[in-house]
A tleap script that builds the chain and sets N, CA, C and O, in Angstrom:
source leaprc.protein.ff14SB
mol = sequence {
  NVAL VAL VAL VAL SER ASN ASN LYS HIE SER
  ARG VAL ASN ARG ALA VAL SER ARG PHE GLY
  VAL ASP PHE VAL SER ARG ALA MET LYS PRO
  PHE THR ARG GLY ILE ASN LYS ALA ILE LYS
  ARG TYR GLY PHE ASP ARG ASP GLU VAL ILE
  MET VAL GLY ASP GLN LEU MET THR ASP ILE
  ARG ALA ALA HIE ARG ALA ASP ILE GLN SER
  VAL LEU VAL ARG PRO LEU VAL LYS SER ASP
  ALA TRP ASN THR ARG ILE ASN ARG TRP ARG
  GLU ARG ARG VAL TRP ALA LYS LEU GLU GLU
  LYS TYR GLY LYS ILE GLN TYR GLN LYS GLY
  CILE
}
set mol.1.N position { -12.807 64.378 75.642 }
set mol.1.CA position { -13.889 65.305 75.850 }
set mol.1.C position { -15.430 65.447 76.865 }
set mol.1.O position { -16.467 64.880 76.520 }
set mol.2.N position { -15.347 66.124 77.871 }
set mol.2.CA position { -16.208 66.298 79.081 }
set mol.2.C position { -17.114 67.459 78.905 }
set mol.2.O position { -16.833 68.657 78.946 }
set mol.3.N position { -18.273 66.868 78.699 }
set mol.3.CA position { -18.965 68.842 78.321 }
set mol.3.C position { -19.499 68.603 80.183 }
set mol.3.O position { -19.584 67.589 80.877 }
set mol.4.N position { -19.770 70.092 80.471 }
set mol.4.CA position { -19.651 70.486 81.378 }
set mol.4.C position { -20.917 71.659 80.998 }
set mol.4.O position { -20.807 72.544 80.150 }
set mol.5.N position { -22.171 71.392 81.897 }
set mol.5.CA position { -23.394 72.168 81.601 }
set mol.5.C position { -23.761 72.024 82.904 }
set mol.5.O position { -23.632 71.181 83.792 }
set mol.6.N position { -24.584 73.806 82.660 }
set mol.6.CA position { -25.352 73.959 83.965 }
set mol.6.C position { -27.174 73.310 83.850 }
set mol.6.O position { -28.103 73.311 84.657 }
set mol.7.N position { -27.016 72.779 82.332 }
set mol.7.CA position { -28.288 72.103 82.589 }
set mol.7.C position { -28.828 70.638 83.561 }
set mol.7.O position { -28.013 69.813 83.973 }
set mol.8.N position { -29.932 70.559 83.742 }
set mol.8.CA position { -30.221 68.588 84.433 }
set mol.8.C position { -29.889 68.220 83.617 }
set mol.8.O position { -29.739 68.595 82.455 }
set mol.9.N position { -29.659 67.052 84.394 }
set mol.9.CA position { -28.859 65.422 83.681 }
set mol.9.C position { -29.583 64.825 82.467 }
set mol.9.O position { -28.957 64.065 81.727 }
set mol.10.N position { -31.199 65.202 82.155 }
set mol.10.CA position { -32.056 64.434 81.475 }
set mol.10.C position { -31.919 65.332 79.900 }
set mol.10.O position { -31.907 64.808 78.786 }
set mol.11.N position { -31.833 66.700 80.191 }
set mol.11.CA position { -31.514 67.639 78.697 }
set mol.11.C position { -30.074 67.152 78.280 }
set mol.11.O position { -29.937 66.894 77.084 }
set mol.12.N position { -28.855 66.972 79.199 }
set mol.12.CA position { -27.408 67.314 79.249 }
set mol.12.C position { -27.195 65.897 78.094 }
set mol.12.O position { -26.477 65.828 77.096 }
set mol.13.N position { -27.958 65.050 78.591 }
set mol.13.CA position { -27.777 63.131 78.358 }
set mol.13.C position { -28.195 63.069 77.055 }
set mol.13.O position { -27.416 62.542 76.261 }
set mol.14.N position { -29.648 63.645 76.493 }
set mol.14.CA position { -29.964 63.578 75.500 }
set mol.14.C position { -29.425 64.738 74.242 }
set mol.14.O position { -29.799 64.737 73.069 }
set mol.15.N position { -28.443 65.696 74.890 }
set mol.15.CA position { -27.440 66.466 73.601 }
set mol.15.C position { -26.734 66.010 73.966 }
set mol.15.O position { -26.087 67.050 74.090 }
set mol.16.N position { -25.909 65.088 74.449 }
set mol.16.CA position { -24.788 64.907 74.138 }
set mol.16.C position { -24.864 62.700 73.821 }
set mol.16.O position { -23.979 62.012 73.313 }
set mol.17.N position { -25.559 62.465 74.096 }
set mol.17.CA position { -26.007 60.489 74.338 }
set mol.17.C position { -25.326 59.860 73.056 }
set mol.17.O position { -24.807 58.745 73.004 }
set mol.18.N position { -25.422 60.767 72.047 }
set mol.18.CA position { -25.254 60.021 70.047 }
set mol.18.C position { -23.735 60.182 70.536 }
set mol.18.O position { -23.045 59.188 70.311 }
set mol.19.N position { -23.328 60.864 70.934 }
set mol.19.CA position { -21.827 61.459 70.275 }
set mol.19.C position { -21.189 60.642 71.437 }
set mol.19.O position { -20.169 60.258 70.864 }
set mol.20.N position { -21.110 60.039 72.902 }
set mol.20.CA position { -20.637 59.218 73.395 }
set mol.20.C position { -19.241 60.140 74.069 }
set mol.20.O position { -18.011 60.136 74.100 }
set mol.21.N position { -20.024 60.633 74.385 }
set mol.21.CA position { -19.131 61.639 75.613 }
set mol.21.C position { -19.618 61.544 76.909 }
set mol.21.O position { -20.757 61.157 77.170 }
set mol.22.N position { -18.607 61.962 77.915 }
set mol.22.CA position { -18.830 62.091 79.188 }
set mol.22.C position { -19.379 63.436 79.472 }
set mol.22.O position { -19.153 64.491 78.881 }
set mol.23.N position { -20.351 63.134 80.767 }
set mol.23.CA position { -20.766 65.084 80.835 }
set mol.23.C position { -20.767 64.977 82.808 }
set mol.23.O position { -20.678 64.021 83.578 }
set mol.24.N position { -20.931 66.626 83.037 }
set mol.24.CA position { -21.358 67.016 84.209 }
set mol.24.C position { -22.354 68.077 83.937 }
set mol.24.O position { -22.166 68.982 83.124 }
set mol.25.N position { -23.531 67.912 84.725 }
set mol.25.CA position { -24.596 67.858 84.604 }
set mol.25.C position { -24.493 69.369 85.867 }
set mol.25.O position { -23.533 69.508 86.624 }
set mol.26.N position { -25.464 70.152 85.830 }
set mol.26.CA position { -25.946 71.087 86.980 }
set mol.26.C position { -24.317 71.932 87.253 }
set mol.26.O position { -24.219 72.380 88.395 }
set mol.27.N position { -23.583 72.077 86.709 }
set mol.27.CA position { -22.263 72.370 86.933 }
set mol.27.C position { -22.345 73.737 88.159 }
set mol.27.O position { -21.692 73.522 89.180 }
set mol.28.N position { -22.927 74.777 88.107 }
set mol.28.CA position { -22.998 75.892 88.413 }
set mol.28.C position { -22.239 77.012 88.126 }
set mol.28.O position { -21.809 77.804 88.964 }
set mol.29.N position { -22.070 77.070 86.847 }
set mol.29.CA position { -21.124 78.110 86.394 }
set mol.29.C position { -21.513 79.352 86.683 }
set mol.29.O position { -22.662 79.648 86.353 }
set mol.30.N position { -20.722 80.324 87.321 }
set mol.30.CA position { -19.329 80.835 87.389 }
set mol.30.C position { -18.418 79.672 87.752 }
set mol.30.O position { -17.312 79.250 87.415 }
set mol.31.N position { -19.648 79.267 88.815 }
set mol.31.CA position { -18.330 78.897 89.682 }
set mol.31.C position { -17.482 77.328 89.824 }
set mol.31.O position { -18.347 76.631 89.293 }
set mol.32.N position { -16.567 76.528 90.127 }
set mol.32.CA position { -16.093 75.353 89.383 }
set mol.32.C position { -16.244 74.404 90.019 }
set mol.32.O position { -15.309 73.672 90.343 }
set mol.33.N position { -17.585 74.185 90.370 }
set mol.33.CA position { -17.905 72.871 90.571 }
set mol.33.C position { -17.806 71.746 89.805 }
set mol.33.O position { -17.088 70.770 90.026 }
set mol.34.N position { -18.594 71.932 88.852 }
set mol.34.CA position { -18.328 71.410 87.767 }
set mol.34.C position { -17.104 71.022 86.951 }
set mol.34.O position { -16.759 69.842 86.898 }
set mol.35.N position { -16.418 72.012 86.293 }
set mol.35.CA position { -15.385 71.801 86.316 }
set mol.35.C position { -14.310 71.217 87.080 }
set mol.35.O position { -13.407 70.519 86.617 }
set mol.36.N position { -14.472 71.549 88.273 }
set mol.36.CA position { -13.271 70.374 89.697 }
set mol.36.C position { -13.964 68.973 89.412 }
set mol.36.O position { -13.084 68.111 89.414 }
set mol.37.N position { -15.303 68.392 89.151 }
set mol.37.CA position { -15.962 67.586 89.145 }
set mol.37.C position { -15.435 66.759 88.150 }
set mol.37.O position { -15.272 65.547 88.284 }
set mol.38.N position { -15.170 67.410 87.151 }
set mol.38.CA position { -14.990 66.622 85.618 }
set mol.38.C position { -13.379 66.478 85.803 }
set mol.38.O position { -12.775 65.482 85.406 }
set mol.39.N position { -12.785 67.511 86.409 }
set mol.39.CA position { -11.248 66.882 86.642 }
set mol.39.C position { -10.335 66.405 87.870 }
set mol.39.O position { -9.152 66.654 88.099 }
set mol.40.N position { -11.427 65.504 88.715 }
set mol.40.CA position { -11.287 64.717 89.696 }
set mol.40.C position { -11.725 63.698 88.755 }
set mol.40.O position { -10.865 63.027 88.185 }
set mol.41.N position { -13.079 63.483 88.501 }
set mol.41.CA position { -13.017 62.189 88.276 }
set mol.41.C position { -12.087 61.358 86.889 }
set mol.41.O position { -11.964 60.167 86.605 }
set mol.42.N position { -11.533 62.658 86.232 }
set mol.42.CA position { -10.197 61.773 85.001 }
set mol.42.C position { -8.905 61.702 85.522 }
set mol.42.O position { -8.042 61.205 84.798 }
set mol.43.N position { -8.506 62.220 86.977 }
set mol.43.CA position { -7.355 62.593 86.903 }
set mol.43.C position { -7.105 63.927 86.167 }
set mol.43.O position { -5.937 64.136 86.494 }
set mol.44.N position { -7.298 64.478 85.747 }
set mol.44.CA position { -6.411 65.593 84.888 }
set mol.44.C position { -5.598 66.401 85.502 }
set mol.44.O position { -5.758 66.360 86.722 }
set mol.45.N position { -4.870 67.049 85.184 }
set mol.45.CA position { -3.973 67.884 85.438 }
set mol.45.C position { -4.417 69.521 84.998 }
set mol.45.O position { -4.617 69.554 83.784 }
set mol.46.N position { -4.572 70.537 85.488 }
set mol.46.CA position { -5.428 71.536 85.482 }
set mol.46.C position { -4.776 72.397 84.248 }
set mol.46.O position { -5.209 73.530 84.039 }
set mol.47.N position { -3.454 71.706 83.215 }
set mol.47.CA position { -2.980 72.531 82.186 }
set mol.47.C position { -3.183 71.705 81.342 }
set mol.47.O position { -2.587 71.995 80.305 }
set mol.48.N position { -3.946 70.474 81.259 }
set mol.48.CA position { -4.160 69.786 80.456 }
set mol.48.C position { -5.775 69.338 79.946 }
set mol.48.O position { -6.259 68.435 79.263 }
set mol.49.N position { -6.455 70.925 80.954 }
set mol.49.CA position { -7.721 71.541 80.565 }
set mol.49.C position { -8.576 72.233 79.738 }
set mol.49.O position { -9.005 73.004 80.596 }
set mol.50.N position { -9.093 72.519 78.838 }
set mol.50.CA position { -9.361 73.743 78.162 }
set mol.50.C position { -10.692 73.755 78.331 }
set mol.50.O position { -11.166 72.645 78.088 }
set mol.51.N position { -11.654 74.721 78.714 }
set mol.51.CA position { -12.924 75.138 78.402 }
set mol.51.C position { -13.139 75.838 76.932 }
set mol.51.O position { -12.541 76.652 76.227 }
set mol.52.N position { -14.210 75.135 76.883 }
set mol.52.CA position { -14.210 75.301 75.121 }
set mol.52.C position { -16.002 76.412 75.582 }
set mol.52.O position { -16.988 75.682 75.674 }
set mol.53.N position { -16.207 77.577 75.760 }
set mol.53.CA position { -17.495 77.997 75.791 }
set mol.53.C position { -18.030 79.101 75.215 }
set mol.53.O position { -17.187 79.748 74.593 }
set mol.54.N position { -19.502 79.704 75.189 }
set mol.54.CA position { -20.042 80.605 74.037 }
set mol.54.C position { -20.056 81.683 75.555 }
set mol.54.O position { -19.449 82.743 75.398 }
set mol.55.N position { -20.263 81.612 76.007 }
set mol.55.CA position { -20.474 82.792 77.479 }
set mol.55.C position { -19.280 83.172 78.115 }
set mol.55.O position { -18.440 82.425 78.616 }
set mol.56.N position { -19.276 84.576 78.042 }
set mol.56.CA position { -18.201 85.209 78.735 }
set mol.56.C position { -18.248 85.120 80.721 }
set mol.56.O position { -17.326 84.945 81.517 }
set mol.57.N position { -19.566 85.306 80.921 }
set mol.57.CA position { -19.943 85.503 82.133 }
set mol.57.C position { -20.048 84.073 82.986 }
set mol.57.O position { -20.275 83.993 84.194 }
set mol.58.N position { -19.860 83.120 82.197 }
set mol.58.CA position { -20.226 81.333 82.621 }
set mol.58.C position { -19.123 80.658 82.382 }
set mol.58.O position { -18.381 80.349 83.314 }
set mol.59.N position { -18.826 80.302 81.004 }
set mol.59.CA position { -17.905 79.610 80.907 }
set mol.59.C position { -16.579 80.018 80.963 }
set mol.59.O position { -15.735 79.145 81.170 }
set mol.60.N position { -16.212 81.220 80.815 }
set mol.60.CA position { -14.649 81.836 80.569 }
set mol.60.C position { -14.995 81.851 82.031 }
set mol.60.O position { -14.465 80.838 82.489 }
set mol.61.N position { -15.621 82.494 82.997 }
set mol.61.CA position { -15.908 83.145 84.116 }
set mol.61.C position { -15.120 81.726 85.066 }
set mol.61.O position { -14.049 81.756 85.673 }
set mol.62.N position { -15.868 80.826 84.949 }
set mol.62.CA position { -16.117 80.022 85.663 }
set mol.62.C position { -14.213 78.926 85.482 }
set mol.62.O position { -13.586 78.446 86.426 }
set mol.63.N position { -13.836 78.876 84.042 }
set mol.63.CA position { -12.398 78.305 83.799 }
set mol.63.C position { -11.229 79.552 84.532 }
set mol.63.O position { -10.096 79.351 84.970 }
set mol.64.N position { -11.949 80.745 84.457 }
set mol.64.CA position { -10.673 81.005 84.931 }
set mol.64.C position { -10.932 81.403 86.462 }
set mol.64.O position { -9.960 81.906 87.026 }
set mol.65.N position { -11.966 81.268 87.125 }
set mol.65.CA position { -11.336 80.666 88.459 }
set mol.65.C position { -10.680 79.219 88.856 }
set mol.65.O position { -9.886 79.023 89.776 }
set mol.66.N position { -11.309 78.060 87.753 }
set mol.66.CA position { -10.600 77.204 88.091 }
set mol.66.C position { -8.848 76.829 87.425 }
set mol.66.O position { -8.195 75.805 87.224 }
set mol.67.N position { -8.641 78.243 87.266 }
set mol.67.CA position { -7.154 78.040 86.856 }
set mol.67.C position { -6.794 77.099 85.313 }
set mol.67.O position { -5.915 76.246 85.189 }
set mol.68.N position { -7.726 77.549 84.305 }
set mol.68.CA position { -7.477 76.254 83.562 }
set mol.68.C position { -7.817 77.260 82.109 }
set mol.68.O position { -8.481 78.284 81.944 }
set mol.69.N position { -7.164 76.565 81.384 }
set mol.69.CA position { -7.203 77.979 79.664 }
set mol.69.C position { -8.697 77.783 79.385 }
set mol.69.O position { -9.282 76.717 79.577 }
set mol.70.N position { -9.258 78.892 78.922 }
set mol.70.CA position { -10.612 78.885 77.774 }
set mol.70.C position { -10.218 79.448 76.853 }
set mol.70.O position { -9.141 80.038 76.764 }
set mol.71.N position { -11.496 79.276 75.607 }
set mol.71.CA position { -11.885 79.948 74.174 }
set mol.71.C position { -12.981 80.150 73.846 }
set mol.71.O position { -13.658 79.274 73.307 }
set mol.72.N position { -13.389 81.265 74.073 }
set mol.72.CA position { -14.458 82.057 73.907 }
set mol.72.C position { -14.877 82.092 72.705 }
set mol.72.O position { -14.466 82.945 71.917 }
set mol.73.N position { -16.027 80.893 72.276 }
set mol.73.CA position { -16.388 80.969 71.118 }
set mol.73.C position { -17.987 81.432 70.587 }
set mol.73.O position { -18.993 81.497 71.292 }
set mol.74.N position { -17.857 81.755 68.974 }
set mol.74.CA position { -19.033 82.470 68.931 }
set mol.74.C position { -21.039 81.749 69.439 }
set mol.74.O position { -21.269 80.540 69.439 }
set mol.75.N position { -21.166 81.871 69.479 }
set mol.75.CA position { -22.726 81.271 70.083 }
set mol.75.C position { -23.769 80.134 68.847 }
set mol.75.O position { -24.289 80.592 67.830 }
set mol.76.N position { -23.851 78.847 69.216 }
set mol.76.CA position { -24.790 78.731 68.102 }
set mol.76.C position { -26.425 78.737 67.718 }
set mol.76.O position { -27.028 77.995 66.943 }
set mol.77.N position { -26.912 79.824 68.526 }
set mol.77.CA position { -28.114 79.784 68.142 }
set mol.77.C position { -28.344 81.039 68.266 }
set mol.77.O position { -27.690 81.530 69.186 }
set mol.78.N position { -28.956 81.707 67.760 }
set mol.78.CA position { -29.195 83.702 67.854 }
set mol.78.C position { -30.502 83.608 69.012 }
set mol.78.O position { -30.992 84.722 69.196 }
set mol.79.N position { -31.172 82.482 69.839 }
set mol.79.CA position { -31.964 83.178 70.560 }
set mol.79.C position { -31.877 81.630 72.063 }
set mol.79.O position { -31.784 80.409 72.187 }
set mol.80.N position { -31.990 82.860 72.818 }
set mol.80.CA position { -31.295 82.486 74.260 }
set mol.80.C position { -32.725 82.156 75.298 }
set mol.80.O position { -33.856 82.580 75.059 }
set mol.81.N position { -32.388 81.417 76.315 }
set mol.81.CA position { -33.458 81.373 77.733 }
set mol.81.C position { -32.906 82.307 78.182 }
set mol.81.O position { -31.756 82.743 78.133 }
set mol.82.N position { -34.276 82.747 78.866 }
set mol.82.CA position { -34.356 83.779 80.293 }
set mol.82.C position { -33.310 84.275 80.586 }
set mol.82.O position { -32.895 85.434 80.612 }
set mol.83.N position { -32.751 82.973 80.888 }
set mol.83.CA position { -31.522 83.588 82.182 }
set mol.83.C position { -30.237 83.945 81.662 }
set mol.83.O position { -29.355 84.599 82.217 }
set mol.84.N position { -30.254 83.233 80.096 }
set mol.84.CA position { -29.089 83.501 79.586 }
set mol.84.C position { -29.106 84.479 78.838 }
set mol.84.O position { -28.194 84.901 78.127 }
set mol.85.N position { -30.107 84.859 78.967 }
set mol.85.CA position { -30.110 86.743 77.573 }
set mol.85.C position { -30.010 87.614 79.346 }
set mol.85.O position { -29.380 88.597 78.956 }
set mol.86.N position { -30.117 87.761 80.219 }
set mol.86.CA position { -29.827 88.664 81.723 }
set mol.86.C position { -28.246 88.330 81.601 }
set mol.86.O position { -27.466 89.267 81.771 }
set mol.87.N position { -27.716 86.992 81.304 }
set mol.87.CA position { -25.805 87.016 81.181 }
set mol.87.C position { -25.475 87.330 79.985 }
set mol.87.O position { -24.255 87.493 79.960 }
set mol.88.N position { -26.031 87.532 78.779 }
set mol.88.CA position { -25.499 88.380 77.444 }
set mol.88.C position { -25.971 90.106 77.429 }
set mol.88.O position { -25.623 90.968 76.621 }
set mol.89.N position { -26.717 90.212 78.413 }
set mol.89.CA position { -26.777 91.584 79.147 }
set mol.89.C position { -25.398 92.157 79.705 }
set mol.89.O position { -24.778 93.192 79.459 }
set mol.90.N position { -25.177 91.141 80.503 }
set mol.90.CA position { -24.260 91.729 81.687 }
set mol.90.C position { -23.129 91.510 80.785 }
set mol.90.O position { -22.230 92.349 80.739 }
set mol.91.N position { -23.077 89.845 79.650 }
set mol.91.CA position { -21.759 90.184 78.856 }
set mol.91.C position { -21.693 91.354 78.074 }
set mol.91.O position { -20.574 91.816 77.852 }
set mol.92.N position { -22.592 91.865 77.662 }
set mol.92.CA position { -22.292 92.651 76.299 }
set mol.92.C position { -21.370 94.119 77.157 }
set mol.92.O position { -20.664 94.815 76.428 }
set mol.93.N position { -21.448 94.418 78.454 }
set mol.93.CA position { -21.177 95.267 79.307 }
set mol.93.C position { -19.553 95.314 79.837 }
set mol.93.O position { -18.741 96.206 80.082 }
set mol.94.N position { -19.564 94.041 79.864 }
set mol.94.CA position { -18.012 93.514 80.358 }
set mol.94.C position { -17.639 93.727 78.840 }
set mol.94.O position { -16.734 94.527 78.604 }
set mol.95.N position { -18.175 93.167 77.930 }
set mol.95.CA position { -17.062 93.248 76.671 }
set mol.95.C position { -16.645 94.690 76.049 }
set mol.95.O position { -15.713 94.850 75.260 }
set mol.96.N position { -17.804 96.073 76.720 }
set mol.96.CA position { -17.909 97.011 75.416 }
set mol.96.C position { -16.473 97.399 76.828 }
set mol.96.O position { -15.677 98.303 76.577 }
set mol.97.N position { -16.386 96.853 77.767 }
set mol.97.CA position { -15.241 97.694 78.822 }
set mol.97.C position { -13.566 96.909 78.440 }
set mol.97.O position { -12.442 97.410 78.429 }
set mol.98.N position { -14.030 95.539 78.166 }
set mol.98.CA position { -12.666 95.060 77.853 }
set mol.98.C position { -12.218 95.686 76.195 }
set mol.98.O position { -11.036 95.860 75.900 }
set mol.99.N position { -13.187 95.932 75.366 }
set mol.99.CA position { -12.749 96.430 73.797 }
set mol.99.C position { -12.462 97.876 74.490 }
set mol.99.O position { -11.601 98.341 73.744 }
set mol.100.N position { -12.712 98.863 75.526 }
set mol.100.CA position { -12.110 99.973 75.910 }
set mol.100.C position { -10.985 99.802 76.010 }
set mol.100.O position { -10.210 100.371 75.241 }
set mol.101.N position { -10.698 99.252 76.653 }
set mol.101.CA position { -8.804 99.015 77.716 }
set mol.101.C position { -8.392 97.803 76.343 }
set mol.101.O position { -7.296 98.155 75.909 }
set mol.102.N position { -8.672 97.111 75.912 }
set mol.102.CA position { -7.780 96.272 74.614 }
set mol.102.C position { -8.334 96.793 73.384 }
set mol.102.O position { -7.612 96.526 72.424 }
set mol.103.N position { -9.123 97.287 73.164 }
set mol.103.CA position { -9.370 97.897 71.063 }
set mol.103.C position { -10.694 96.779 71.163 }
set mol.103.O position { -11.378 96.311 72.073 }
set mol.104.N position { -10.627 96.654 69.732 }
set mol.104.CA position { -11.838 96.000 69.190 }
set mol.104.C position { -11.575 94.680 69.401 }
set mol.104.O position { -10.428 94.253 69.274 }
set mol.105.N position { -12.414 94.034 69.683 }
set mol.105.CA position { -12.454 92.128 70.146 }
set mol.105.C position { -13.219 91.309 69.107 }
set mol.105.O position { -14.433 91.200 69.278 }
set mol.106.N position { -12.419 90.477 67.610 }
set mol.106.CA position { -13.084 90.115 67.413 }
set mol.106.C position { -12.989 88.652 67.043 }
set mol.106.O position { -11.835 88.230 67.125 }
set mol.107.N position { -13.842 87.811 66.679 }
set mol.107.CA position { -13.806 86.257 66.095 }
set mol.107.C position { -12.813 85.661 65.200 }
set mol.107.O position { -12.697 86.162 64.082 }
set mol.108.N position { -12.250 84.896 65.451 }
set mol.108.CA position { -11.629 84.524 64.504 }
set mol.108.C position { -11.565 83.395 63.793 }
set mol.108.O position { -11.175 82.476 64.513 }
set mol.109.N position { -11.795 83.034 62.603 }
set mol.109.CA position { -11.886 81.380 62.229 }
set mol.109.C position { -10.827 80.585 62.123 }
set mol.109.O position { -9.705 80.878 61.711 }
set mol.110.N position { -11.363 79.222 62.640 }
set mol.110.CA position { -10.304 78.554 62.607 }
set mol.110.C position { -9.208 78.623 63.719 }
set mol.110.O position { -9.337 79.704 64.294 }
set mol.111.N position { -7.988 77.761 64.348 }
set mol.111.CA position { -7.358 77.736 65.337 }
set mol.111.C position { -6.142 78.792 65.251 }
set mol.111.O position { -5.363 78.915 66.196 }
savepdb mol mol.pdb
quit
């Protein structure tokens, strides 16, 4: 497990240090910088990597651009930072277009 986050180093370190996992901070998602850095650091093949994220416009878009698999999960928190709120607004518009094309999309429990 490698956490790829847009947050600054100290904040990500504080969040993941107790779990003993590595991380890439200031990943600049939806660009591929952070994902590519993690892939290069560990010598992963792209078919070995999966992005698990709760934002369509950053996490899932970055995974698509980096040519890796992705899983969209329901957000853990109900409130977002100001910049995430902007993404959530854009995300709702994209989500509506996806549902128009593919029908109602629902989260499922389990794998």
